[in-house]
C-alpha positions as CSV (number, residue, x, y, z in Angstrom):
1,M,-24.4,-6.5,-18.3
2,T,-21.9,-4.7,-15.9
3,T,-21.9,-0.9,-15.7
4,S,-21.3,0.7,-18.7
5,N,-18.6,3.5,-17.4
6,K,-16.2,0.5,-16.4
7,H,-15.2,0.3,-20.0
8,P,-12.7,3.4,-21.0
9,D,-14.9,3.8,-24.3
10,A,-18.2,3.4,-23.1
11,P,-20.7,6.4,-23.1
12,W,-22.1,7.3,-19.6
13,R,-25.6,6.0,-19.5
14,N,-27.7,6.4,-16.3
15,F,-31.2,5.2,-17.9
16,Y,-30.6,1.9,-16.0
17,G,-27.7,-0.3,-15.1
18,R,-28.0,-3.9,-13.3
19,V,-30.2,-3.6,-10.4
20,H,-31.0,-5.8,-7.5
21,G,-34.3,-5.3,-5.5
22,K,-35.5,-7.7,-2.6
23,T,-33.4,-10.5,-1.7
24,L,-33.7,-13.4,-4.0
25,K,-35.3,-16.6,-3.2
26,S,-32.7,-19.6,-3.4
27,A,-34.5,-21.0,-6.3
28,Q,-34.2,-17.7,-8.1
29,Q,-30.2,-17.5,-7.2
30,T,-30.0,-20.8,-8.8
31,Y,-32.1,-19.9,-12.0
32,L,-29.3,-16.8,-12.3
33,E,-26.5,-19.0,-11.6
34,E,-27.3,-22.2,-13.7
35,D,-29.2,-20.4,-16.8
36,L,-28.6,-17.2,-17.2
37,A,-25.0,-17.5,-18.7
38,A,-26.2,-19.9,-21.6
39,L,-29.2,-17.5,-22.3
40,S,-27.3,-14.3,-22.6
41,P,-26.1,-13.0,-26.0
42,G,-22.4,-12.1,-24.3
43,A,-21.5,-9.8,-27.0
44,V,-23.7,-7.0,-25.4
45,D,-21.4,-6.5,-22.7
46,W,-18.7,-4.0,-23.1
47,E,-16.1,-6.1,-21.6
48,A,-16.7,-8.9,-23.9
49,N,-17.2,-6.9,-27.0
50,P,-15.5,-3.6,-26.7
51,D,-15.4,-3.1,-30.1
52,R,-19.2,-3.2,-30.4
53,A,-19.4,-5.7,-33.2
54,P,-22.9,-6.6,-34.4
55,L,-24.6,-9.6,-32.8
56,D,-24.7,-12.8,-35.0
57,L,-28.5,-13.3,-35.0
58,Q,-28.3,-16.1,-37.0
59,A,-25.8,-18.0,-34.5
60,L,-28.4,-17.1,-31.8
61,F,-31.6,-18.0,-33.5
62,G,-30.5,-19.8,-36.8
63,G,-32.2,-17.7,-39.1
64,K,-35.4,-17.4,-37.2
65,P,-37.7,-13.7,-37.2
66,V,-36.3,-11.8,-34.3
67,W,-38.5,-10.2,-31.8
68,L,-37.5,-7.5,-28.8
69,E,-39.1,-6.8,-25.5
70,V,-37.6,-3.9,-23.9
71,G,-38.2,-4.4,-19.9
72,F,-39.9,-7.6,-19.6
73,G,-40.6,-7.4,-16.0
74,G,-41.2,-10.8,-14.5
75,G,-41.3,-12.5,-17.9
76,E,-45.1,-13.2,-18.5
77,H,-45.4,-11.9,-21.9
78,M,-42.3,-12.6,-23.2
79,V,-42.4,-16.4,-22.3
80,H,-46.1,-16.6,-23.3
81,Q,-45.2,-15.0,-26.9
82,A,-42.1,-17.8,-27.0
83,A,-44.5,-20.6,-26.3
84,T,-47.2,-19.1,-28.8
85,Y,-44.7,-18.5,-31.6
86,P,-41.9,-21.1,-31.5
87,D,-40.4,-20.4,-34.9
88,V,-39.6,-16.8,-33.6
89,G,-36.5,-15.9,-31.7
90,I,-37.1,-13.3,-28.7
91,I,-34.6,-11.1,-26.9
92,G,-35.8,-9.8,-23.8
93,C,-34.1,-6.9,-21.8
94,E,-34.5,-6.3,-18.2
95,P,-32.0,-4.6,-15.8
96,F,-33.7,-5.4,-12.5
97,M,-32.5,-9.0,-11.5
98,N,-35.5,-10.0,-9.6
99,G,-37.2,-9.8,-12.9
100,V,-34.7,-11.6,-14.6
101,A,-34.6,-14.3,-12.1
102,M,-38.4,-14.8,-12.3
103,A,-38.4,-14.9,-16.1
104,L,-35.9,-17.4,-15.9
105,G,-38.0,-19.7,-13.8
106,K,-40.9,-19.2,-16.1
107,I,-38.6,-20.2,-19.2
108,R,-37.8,-23.5,-17.2
109,Q,-41.4,-24.1,-16.3
110,A,-42.4,-23.6,-19.9
111,G,-39.8,-25.6,-21.6
112,V,-39.3,-22.8,-24.3
113,E,-35.9,-22.3,-26.1
114,N,-36.5,-19.6,-28.5
115,I,-35.5,-16.5,-25.8
116,R,-32.1,-14.9,-25.0
117,I,-31.7,-12.6,-22.0
118,H,-29.9,-9.4,-21.9
119,P,-29.9,-8.5,-18.1
120,G,-29.2,-4.7,-18.7
121,D,-29.8,-1.3,-20.4
122,A,-31.7,-1.9,-24.0
123,R,-29.2,0.7,-25.3
124,N,-26.4,-1.5,-24.9
125,L,-28.2,-4.0,-26.8
126,F,-29.0,-1.6,-29.6
127,D,-25.1,-0.7,-29.8
128,V,-24.7,-4.3,-31.4
129,L,-28.1,-5.0,-33.1
130,P,-27.3,-5.1,-36.8
131,E,-29.6,-2.7,-38.9
132,A,-32.8,-3.6,-39.7
133,S,-32.7,-6.9,-38.1
134,L,-36.0,-6.8,-36.1
135,D,-39.3,-8.1,-36.9
136,K,-41.2,-6.6,-34.0
137,A,-40.7,-4.8,-30.6
138,F,-42.5,-4.5,-27.3
139,L,-42.7,-1.9,-24.8
140,L,-45.1,-3.1,-22.0
141,Y,-45.8,-1.1,-18.8
142,P,-42.5,0.6,-18.9
143,D,-41.4,2.7,-15.8
144,P,-43.4,5.9,-15.9
145,W,-41.0,8.1,-14.5
146,P,-43.9,10.4,-13.1
147,K,-41.9,13.4,-12.0
148,K,-41.5,15.9,-15.0
149,R,-37.8,16.5,-14.2
150,H,-37.4,12.6,-15.0
151,H,-39.5,12.4,-18.3
152,K,-36.1,12.6,-20.3
153,R,-35.5,9.3,-18.9
154,R,-38.7,7.5,-20.2
155,F,-37.8,5.2,-23.0
156,V,-40.1,7.0,-25.6
157,T,-37.4,9.8,-26.4
158,Q,-35.8,10.1,-29.4
159,D,-32.5,8.9,-27.5
160,H,-33.9,5.5,-27.1
161,L,-36.3,5.4,-30.0
162,R,-34.2,6.2,-32.9
163,P,-31.8,3.2,-32.1
164,L,-34.7,1.0,-31.9
165,A,-36.0,2.1,-35.1
166,R,-32.5,1.8,-36.8
167,A,-32.7,-1.8,-35.6
168,L,-36.3,-2.6,-36.8
169,K,-37.1,-3.7,-40.6
170,P,-39.1,-1.4,-42.4
171,G,-42.6,-2.5,-41.9
172,A,-41.9,-4.0,-38.4
173,E,-44.4,-3.8,-35.6
174,F,-43.9,-1.8,-32.0
175,R,-46.5,-2.4,-29.6
176,V,-46.7,-0.2,-26.6
177,A,-48.8,-0.9,-23.6
178,T,-49.3,1.6,-20.6
179,D,-51.7,2.7,-17.9
180,I,-50.2,6.0,-17.6
181,P,-52.2,9.1,-19.5
182,D,-49.1,11.2,-19.7
183,Y,-47.1,8.2,-21.1
184,V,-49.9,7.9,-23.8
185,R,-49.4,11.7,-24.7
186,Q,-45.8,11.4,-24.8
187,T,-45.6,8.3,-26.9
188,L,-48.1,9.6,-29.6
189,E,-45.7,12.6,-29.9
190,E,-42.4,11.1,-29.7
191,V,-42.7,7.7,-31.7
192,P,-43.8,9.2,-34.8
193,G,-41.0,11.4,-35.0
194,A,-38.7,8.4,-34.9
195,G,-40.1,7.2,-38.1
196,F,-43.2,5.2,-37.0
197,E,-46.9,5.7,-37.9
198,W,-49.7,4.9,-35.5
199,L,-52.0,2.2,-36.9
200,A,-55.1,3.2,-34.9
201,E,-58.3,3.5,-36.9
202,G,-60.9,3.7,-34.0
203,P,-61.0,3.8,-30.2
204,G,-60.8,0.0,-30.2
205,D,-57.4,0.0,-31.5
206,W,-56.1,1.6,-28.5
207,R,-58.7,0.1,-25.6
208,D,-58.7,-3.4,-26.7
209,P,-55.7,-5.7,-26.4
210,W,-53.8,-7.5,-29.0
211,G,-55.3,-11.0,-30.0
212,D,-52.2,-12.7,-28.6
213,W,-52.0,-10.7,-25.5
214,I,-51.6,-12.0,-21.9
215,S,-52.2,-9.8,-18.9
216,T,-49.1,-9.3,-16.8
217,R,-49.0,-8.6,-13.1
218,Y,-48.1,-5.0,-13.7
219,E,-51.6,-4.7,-15.8
220,Q,-53.4,-6.6,-13.0
221,K,-52.2,-4.1,-10.4
222,A,-53.0,-1.2,-12.7
223,L,-56.7,-2.3,-13.0
224,R,-57.1,-3.1,-9.2
225,E,-56.1,0.4,-8.8
226,G,-58.5,1.7,-11.4
227,R,-56.1,3.0,-13.9
228,V,-57.1,2.2,-17.8
229,P,-54.5,0.4,-20.0
230,H,-53.8,1.8,-23.5
231,Y,-52.5,-0.6,-26.3
232,L,-51.0,1.4,-29.1
233,T,-49.5,-0.2,-32.3
234,F,-47.0,1.3,-34.5
235,R,-45.3,0.3,-37.9
236,R,-41.8,1.5,-38.9
237,L,-41.8,3.3,-42.0
238,G,-39.3,3.0,-44.7
């Protein structure tokens, strides 16, 4: 995704644009050059789709159920899910190109063919996802934006949650994992207000990971530093 304000009708969005971190390794640059275009749903880009026509998910995944991972980091969980559930199509959003490059390498290594990558802000994808088209969504160790003045940039605000809810089918599952207590607080306050119910019945429902979980590098860092993961499961009402 190019930065959205280059298009005259695009709303200004500063949640994330395309971001580069450390210099890419030569192999990672190769993954970007050789693999990304084929795995990107190009109609997300404003330049390619200025009218914001809905994505053709049938063309992308051949009628498979569609899952979304917002901010896939290095792609460990996304690729694991794709390999575990080959009859599902997965769209991953990640604005940091280093993470995108890492994920592309994992996709090559695993040989999975049911992933598409949007290398940019998830809100631009929400613009073009058909209503009630997603069967599941993941938000795993999102950027905590720890300073209070930046809390409005967290994903768990109504500006992000309501478009997600619109794209999810009634009854669809939304999983959130975080090691930040204040992010847990805000998640439990904001997500129900966007049309979800929290499915926890006891402490194990937020202390124990999901049965098909794979621990990511972000989670391993949190554990090393003494932070406690929380696993929150919601269901889209409707």
